C-alpha positions in Angstrom: 11.5 35.9 29.0 11.4 33.4 26.1 9.0 30.2 26.0 9.5 26.9 23.9 5.6 26.9 23.2 6.0 30.6 22.1 8.1 29.3 19.0 6.2 29.0 15.7 7.6 27.0 12.7 5.6 27.9 9.4 6.5 26.9 5.6 5.3 27.6 2.2 7.1 26.4 -1.0 9.7 28.7 -1.9 8.8 32.0 -3.4 4.8 31.3 -3.0 2.8 34.3 -1.6 3.5 35.4 2.1 -0.3 35.2 2.6 0.3 31.0 1.9 1.9 30.3 5.5 1.5 27.4 6.9 2.0 26.2 10.8 4.0 23.1 10.8 3.0 20.8 13.7 6.4 19.7 15.8 7.4 18.1 18.7 10.7 20.1 18.5 13.3 21.2 16.7 17.3 21.9 16.1 16.6 24.6 13.2 19.5 27.2 13.2 21.3 29.6 11.2 25.4 30.0 11.8 28.7 30.7 10.2 32.1 29.0 9.1 34.7 31.9 9.8 38.5 32.2 8.8 41.2 33.9 10.8 44.6 35.3 8.9 47.9 33.1 9.7 49.8 36.1 9.7 53.1 36.1 11.9 53.5 38.8 14.1 55.9 40.1 16.2 53.7 40.9 19.1 52.2 37.4 19.2 48.4 38.8 18.7 46.2 37.3 16.0 43.8 39.3 13.8 40.1 39.7 14.0 38.0 36.5 11.6 36.0 36.6 8.7 32.7 34.9 7.8 33.1 33.0 4.2 30.3 30.5 4.8 26.9 30.6 6.2 24.7 27.5 6.9 21.2 27.5 7.6 19.2 24.3 8.6 18.4 21.1 11.4 16.1 18.6 11.8 12.5 18.9 12.8 10.7 16.5 14.9 6.9 15.3 14.7 4.4 13.1 15.9 2.7 11.9 12.6 -0.9 12.6 11.8 -3.2 12.5 8.8 -3.0 15.0 6.1 -0.4 17.2 8.5 2.5 16.2 6.2 1.3 15.5 3.0 3.6 18.2 1.7 6.4 17.6 3.8 6.2 14.3 2.2 6.3 15.7 -1.3 9.3 17.3 -0.5 11.3 14.6 1.0 10.3 12.4 -1.9 10.9 15.1 -4.5 7.5 14.2 -6.3 4.1 15.4 -5.9 1.1 13.2 -5.2 -0.4 11.7 -8.6 -3.7 10.0 -7.8 -3.1 9.7 -4.0 0.1 8.0 -5.0 3.8 9.1 -3.7 7.0 8.0 -5.4 10.6 9.3 -5.1 10.8 11.8 -8.2 14.1 13.7 -9.3 12.0 16.8 -8.9 13.6 19.4 -6.0 11.1 20.5 -4.0 12.1 23.9 -2.1 10.6 25.2 0.7 10.8 28.6 2.8 10.5 27.9 6.3 10.0 31.0 9.1 10.9 30.4 12.4 9.3 32.8 14.7 10.0 33.8 18.0 6.4 35.6 19.0 7.4 36.8 22.7 10.3 38.6 21.2 8.6 39.6 18.0 11.8 38.1 16.0 11.4 36.0 12.7 14.3 34.2 11.1 13.7 33.1 7.3 15.5 30.4 6.0 14.7 30.3 2.2 15.0 27.5 -0.5 15.1 24.7 2.1 15.4 21.1 0.8 14.7 18.0 2.5 17.5 16.2 2.8 16.4 13.0 5.3 13.2 12.0 6.2 12.8 8.9 9.7 9.5 7.2 10.7 9.7 5.0 13.4 7.3 3.1 15.1 7.6 1.1 18.3 5.7 -0.8 19.7 3.2 0.7 22.7 4.2 4.3 21.6 3.8 7.1 19.5 4.5 7.2 15.7 7.1 9.6 15.4 9.0 11.3 12.2 12.2 13.4 12.2 12.8 15.6 8.8 16.2 17.3 8.4 16.4 20.7 6.5 19.1 22.3 4.4 18.6 26.1 3.5 20.0 28.5 1.3 19.9 32.5 2.0 18.8 33.4 5.2 17.0 37.0 6.7 17.3 37.0 10.3 15.4 39.9 11.0 12.1 39.2 8.7 9.7 41.7 9.0 6.0 40.8 9.2 3.6 42.6 6.8 1.2 41.3 5.1 1.8 37.6 6.0 -0.8 35.3 7.0 -0.4 31.7 8.9 -3.0 29.1 8.4 -4.0 27.3 11.8 -2.2 23.8 12.6 -4.2 20.6 11.5 -6.3 19.3 14.7 -6.1 15.4 13.5 -5.2 13.2 16.4 -2.0 11.7 16.4 -1.3 7.9 15.4 0.4 5.2 17.7 1.6 1.9 16.9 -0.9 0.2 19.0 -4.1 1.7 17.4 -3.0 3.1 13.7 -0.3 0.7 12.4 -2.0 -2.7 10.7 -1.8 -4.4 7.8 1.8 -5.5 8.1 2.5 -7.6 4.8 5.7 -9.4 3.4 5.2 -10.2 -0.2 1.7 -9.3 -0.1 0.3 -11.4 2.7 0.3 -10.9 6.4 3.0 -13.0 8.0 1.0 -15.7 10.6 3.3 -16.2 13.5 5.0 -13.3 14.1 4.9 -10.5 16.6 6.5 -7.2 15.2 7.8 -4.8 17.9 9.2 -2.5 15.9 9.6 -0.9 12.5 11.5 2.2 10.9 11.9 3.7 7.7 14.9 6.2 6.4 14.8 8.1 3.1 18.0 9.8 2.4 18.4 12.0 -0.9 22.1 11.5 -0.3 22.2 15.7 -0.5 26.1 17.5 -0.9 26.9 21.0 -0.9 29.1 23.4 -2.4 29.7 27.1 -2.7 30.3 29.7 -5.6 33.1 32.4 -5.4 32.1 35.7 -4.2 29.0 34.7 -1.9 28.8 32.8 1.6 25.5 31.2 0.6 25.6 27.3 0.3 23.7 25.7 -2.5 22.6 22.2 -2.2 22.3 19.2 -4.3 20.8 16.1 -4.2 22.0 12.8 -5.1 21.2 9.3 -5.2 18.0 8.4 -3.2 18.6 5.8 -0.4 16.0 3.9 1.4 16.7 1.9 4.7 14.9 0.7 7.4 14.5 -1.6 10.4 12.1 -4.7 11.3 12.3 -6.2 15.3 10.2 -9.1 15.8 10.0 -11.7 18.6 11.9 -15.0 18.0 9.3 -17.8 16.5 9.7 -20.3 13.6 7.9 -17.8 11.3 10.6 -15.3 12.0 13.4 -17.9 11.6 11.8 -18.2 7.9 12.0 -14.7 7.4 15.3 -14.2 8.8 16.8 -16.7 6.0 16.1 -14.3 3.5 19.4 -12.3 4.9 21.6 -15.8 3.9 19.8 -16.3 0.4 20.2 -12.6 -0.2 16.5 -12.7 -1.5 14.3 -9.5 -1.3 11.0 -9.2 0.4 8.6 -6.6 -0.4 7.6 -5.3 2.9 4.2 -2.9 3.6 2.2 -1.5 6.3 -0.5 0.9 6.6 -1.1 4.1 8.9 -4.7 4.8 9.7 -6.8 6.8 11.8 -10.3 4.8 10.6 -10.9 7.5 7.9 -8.0 8.3 6.3 -4.5 6.1 5.5 -1.1 6.0 4.3 0.2 2.7 3.0 3.8 2.4 2.9 5.5 0.2 0.6 9.3 -1.0 0.0 9.2 -2.9 -3.6 12.6 -5.1 -2.6 14.0 -5.0 0.6 17.1 -6.7 1.3 17.6 -8.2 5.1 20.3 -8.2 7.2 20.8 -9.2 10.8 22.0 -11.5 13.4 20.8 -14.7 15.1 18.9 -13.9 18.2 20.7 -14.2 21.6 20.3 -13.0 25.2 21.0 -13.6 29.0 18.6 -15.6 31.6 14.9 -14.6 30.7 15.5 -12.5 27.8 12.9 -12.6 25.3 14.6 -13.2 22.0 14.1 -10.9 19.0 15.4 -10.7 15.5 16.8 -7.0 15.0 17.1 -7.0 11.3 17.6 -4.0 9.0 16.9 -3.4 5.1 18.2 -1.8 2.3 15.8 -0.9 -0.9 16.6 -1.7 -4.0 14.3 -0.9 -7.3 13.1 -3.2 -9.8 11.5 -3.2 -13.2 8.1 -4.6 -12.3 7.3 -2.6 -9.4 7.9 0.9 -7.1 11.8 1.6 -5.1 9.1 3.3 -2.1 5.7 4.2 -2.5 3.3 6.2 -0.4 -0.8 5.4 -1.5 -3.1 7.7 0.7 -6.6 7.7 1.0 -7.9 11.2 1.7 
């Protein structure tokens, strides 16, 4: 019988030696391979239909995780399409591809998805909750019966998961902490704008990155200071947002240089706790980075 905790997902740089697999820490996934088919529209006097043919192979899905120090540094690189430089990561233009191996250990069956790109990254931070994330993976070639030979798998990391009560701090707007504001939730999404096409003579899809779109959410209790922040939605004045995820030894500072806020005035029924639920869209600027992560390893 198959058990979910006997499924392993491992990754390595695309084309790297099979001795370099790294086990990915995760809480769930929807990685799968599939097909798109066509059926003949031939008109038959017996009213029967012919068989279908596979014309497209698809591979990919989502992987969910709980954020922890050092466990996702390479995943962030692939999502940002850049590289850590002096412990700083910014959105780049170089496509970063991964090979991903999904292994059903009880059955000794392994499915290889090659040349995967990360099309979407989400990080969610809610009050009194774990800091969680999700990536969306788009792959190309598939080996549905991959054979383990000299493959070696590094064990997953052991750093403790981060949560929004103990590990999220230093929330700043325009470079300074905001007095009188109680933040209750934040989120960040990086969408790489992928599109797909297919060449004649093959069932395999190719994927192409597009513009990087950075969006997010900010939830905060209603207060005078929160009203002042909300007024930026009316004046169309972007704000600089930053926050730090840290386990006390290692940290990651996320910075959105120019976030254009949007959202409605708070309202609610009897005894409701009023809250501003804002969204934002990042814009680029000449003097600062679009989206940047700085780590202290």
